[in-house]
C-alpha positions as CSV (number, residue, x, y, z in Angstrom):
1,X,0.0,0.0,0.0
2,X,2.8,2.4,1.0
3,X,4.6,1.6,-2.2
4,X,1.6,2.4,-4.3
5,X,1.1,5.7,-2.5
6,X,4.8,6.5,-3.1
7,X,4.5,5.8,-6.8
8,X,1.3,7.9,-7.2
9,X,3.0,10.8,-5.3
10,X,6.1,10.6,-7.5
11,X,3.9,10.7,-10.7
12,X,2.0,13.7,-9.3
13,X,5.3,15.5,-8.6
14,X,6.5,14.7,-12.1
15,X,3.3,16.1,-13.7
16,X,3.5,19.2,-11.5
17,X,7.1,19.8,-12.4
18,X,6.4,19.3,-16.1
19,X,3.4,21.8,-15.9
20,X,5.6,24.2,-14.1
21,X,8.3,24.1,-16.9
22,X,5.7,24.6,-19.6
23,X,4.2,27.6,-17.7
24,X,7.6,29.2,-17.2
25,X,8.6,28.7,-20.9
26,X,5.2,30.1,-22.0
27,X,5.3,33.2,-19.9
28,X,9.0,34.1,-20.6
29,X,9.2,33.0,-24.3
30,X,5.7,33.3,-25.6
31,X,4.3,35.9,-23.1
32,X,0.6,35.5,-23.1
33,X,0.2,34.4,-26.7
34,X,-0.1,30.8,-28.0
35,X,2.9,28.4,-27.8
36,X,4.5,28.4,-31.3
37,X,7.7,26.3,-31.1
38,X,8.2,26.4,-34.9
39,X,8.1,30.2,-34.8
40,X,10.5,30.4,-31.8
41,X,13.0,28.0,-33.5
42,X,12.8,30.1,-36.7
43,X,13.5,33.3,-34.8
44,X,16.4,31.7,-33.0
45,X,17.8,30.4,-36.2
46,X,17.6,33.8,-37.8
47,X,19.4,35.3,-34.8
48,X,22.2,32.8,-35.0
49,X,22.5,33.4,-38.7
50,X,23.3,37.1,-38.0
51,X,25.8,37.4,-35.1
52,X,26.1,41.1,-35.7
53,X,22.4,41.4,-34.5
54,X,23.2,39.5,-31.3
55,X,26.2,41.8,-30.6
56,X,24.0,44.8,-31.2
57,X,21.3,43.6,-28.9
58,X,23.8,42.9,-26.1
59,X,25.4,46.3,-26.6
60,X,22.2,48.3,-26.7
61,X,19.8,46.4,-24.4
62,X,21.8,43.6,-22.6
63,X,23.4,43.6,-19.2
64,X,26.7,41.6,-18.8
65,X,27.7,43.2,-15.5
66,X,26.7,41.3,-12.3
67,X,24.7,43.4,-9.8
68,X,24.2,46.3,-12.2
69,X,20.4,46.1,-12.2
70,X,20.3,44.8,-8.7
71,X,22.1,47.9,-7.5
72,X,19.5,50.1,-9.3
73,X,16.7,48.1,-7.6
74,X,18.3,48.6,-4.1
75,X,18.8,52.4,-4.9
76,X,15.1,52.7,-5.8
77,X,13.9,50.6,-2.9
78,X,13.7,53.4,-0.2
79,X,11.9,55.8,-2.6
80,X,9.4,53.2,-3.9
81,X,10.1,54.3,-7.5
82,X,10.3,52.1,-10.6
83,X,7.6,49.6,-9.8
84,X,8.5,47.6,-12.9
85,X,12.0,47.0,-11.5
86,X,10.5,45.8,-8.2
87,X,8.3,43.3,-10.0
88,X,11.2,42.1,-12.2
89,X,13.4,41.6,-9.2
90,X,10.9,39.7,-7.0
91,X,9.5,37.9,-10.0
92,X,12.8,36.5,-11.1
93,X,13.2,34.9,-7.6
94,X,9.7,33.7,-7.2
95,X,9.6,32.1,-10.7
96,X,12.4,29.6,-9.7
97,X,11.2,28.7,-6.2
98,X,9.1,25.8,-7.6
99,X,12.1,24.6,-9.6
100,X,14.3,24.2,-6.5
101,X,11.4,22.8,-4.5
102,X,10.1,20.2,-6.9
103,X,13.3,19.0,-8.5
104,X,14.6,17.2,-5.3
105,X,11.3,15.4,-5.0
106,X,12.0,13.6,-8.3
107,X,15.1,11.9,-6.9
108,X,16.4,10.3,-3.7
109,X,18.1,12.7,-1.2
110,X,21.9,12.8,-1.4
111,X,24.7,15.1,-0.4
112,X,25.1,16.5,-3.9
113,X,21.4,17.7,-4.1
114,X,22.2,21.3,-3.2
115,X,24.9,21.7,-5.8
116,X,22.7,19.9,-8.4
117,X,19.7,22.2,-7.8
118,X,22.0,25.3,-7.9
119,X,23.7,24.2,-11.2
120,X,20.4,23.2,-12.9
121,X,18.7,26.4,-11.8
122,X,21.5,28.4,-13.4
123,X,21.5,26.3,-16.6
124,X,17.7,26.5,-17.0
125,X,17.9,30.2,-16.6
126,X,20.8,30.5,-19.0
127,X,18.8,28.5,-21.6
128,X,15.8,30.9,-21.2
129,X,18.0,34.0,-21.4
130,X,19.8,32.8,-24.4
131,X,16.5,31.9,-26.2
132,X,15.2,35.4,-25.5
133,X,18.4,36.9,-26.9
134,X,18.4,34.9,-30.1
135,X,14.7,35.3,-30.8
136,X,14.8,39.0,-29.8
137,X,11.9,38.6,-27.4
138,X,13.6,40.0,-24.4
139,X,17.0,41.1,-23.1
140,X,19.9,39.1,-21.9
141,X,20.6,40.0,-18.3
142,X,23.2,38.3,-16.1
143,X,21.4,39.6,-13.0
144,X,18.4,37.6,-14.1
145,X,20.6,34.5,-14.1
146,X,21.7,35.3,-10.6
147,X,18.2,36.0,-9.2
148,X,16.8,32.9,-10.9
149,X,19.5,30.8,-9.3
150,X,18.9,32.4,-5.9
151,X,15.2,31.5,-6.4
152,X,16.1,27.8,-7.1
153,X,18.3,27.7,-4.0
154,X,15.5,29.2,-1.8
155,X,13.1,26.6,-3.2
156,X,15.5,23.9,-2.2
157,X,15.8,25.5,1.2
158,X,12.0,25.3,1.7
159,X,12.1,21.7,0.5
160,X,14.7,20.7,3.0
161,X,12.9,22.7,5.8
162,X,9.6,21.0,5.1
163,X,11.3,17.5,5.0
164,X,13.2,18.1,8.2
165,X,10.1,19.4,10.0
166,X,8.3,16.2,9.1
167,X,11.1,13.8,9.9
168,X,13.0,15.5,12.7
169,X,10.1,16.7,14.9
170,X,11.2,20.3,14.7
171,X,14.8,19.8,15.7
172,X,16.5,21.2,12.6
173,X,20.3,21.6,12.4
174,X,21.1,24.5,10.1
175,X,23.8,22.5,8.2
176,X,21.4,19.7,7.4
177,X,19.2,22.1,5.4
178,X,21.7,22.0,2.6
179,X,23.5,18.7,3.2
180,X,21.0,15.9,3.6
181,X,22.0,12.6,5.0
182,X,22.9,10.0,2.4
183,X,20.5,7.3,1.6
184,X,20.4,4.0,3.6
185,X,23.3,1.6,3.5
186,X,23.3,-0.9,0.7
187,X,23.8,-4.6,1.5
188,X,27.5,-4.3,0.4
189,X,28.0,-1.3,2.7
190,X,26.4,-3.3,5.6
191,X,28.7,-6.3,4.9
192,X,31.8,-4.1,4.9
193,X,30.7,-2.5,8.2
194,X,30.2,-5.9,9.8
195,X,33.7,-7.1,8.6
196,X,35.2,-3.9,10.1
197,X,33.5,-4.5,13.4
198,X,34.8,-8.1,13.5
199,X,38.3,-6.9,12.9
200,X,38.1,-4.4,15.7
201,X,36.7,-7.0,18.1
202,X,39.5,-9.4,17.2
203,X,42.0,-6.8,18.2
204,X,40.4,-6.2,21.6
């Protein structure tokens, strides 16, 4: 019974993750129009065929300096000006929270999960930014890469927090939020542990 519930839960998470990816791609690459992959690929191919257009877009509208736009946001924060910048800043983080939360649910916990989520968040954001640049449907902004990655990391933090609250009864070591315990010993690991214990006992 428990195994069946686990399978159903994993399928539900997979469907939720797939729907999330589709939603993010639709909003960022197709805005609120219909999904047209053929048109997107054609626009990207046209962009790759004219590298001078890519350089012009980066020079005129792109941002290749980390924290450039973030500093503008922080400067405007006390005055409450530039609402668009506020929405962009917060939206870039919130958009990747589900990515960092759902991705670990698709695999068993391991000590490399934090780095995996961080790397995949960055790569997914890089793919979206590159597609926007090539298809000329947005600007390439390295601060967006940074904020998206932060959003993925925060999503993973909430995943770990929820998991530890459920399994640890509220006793949550801070380090364990990012470094989960490895999965259970395999039979080979158990055999090796028993052999080691026997050697120790023989020496005593």
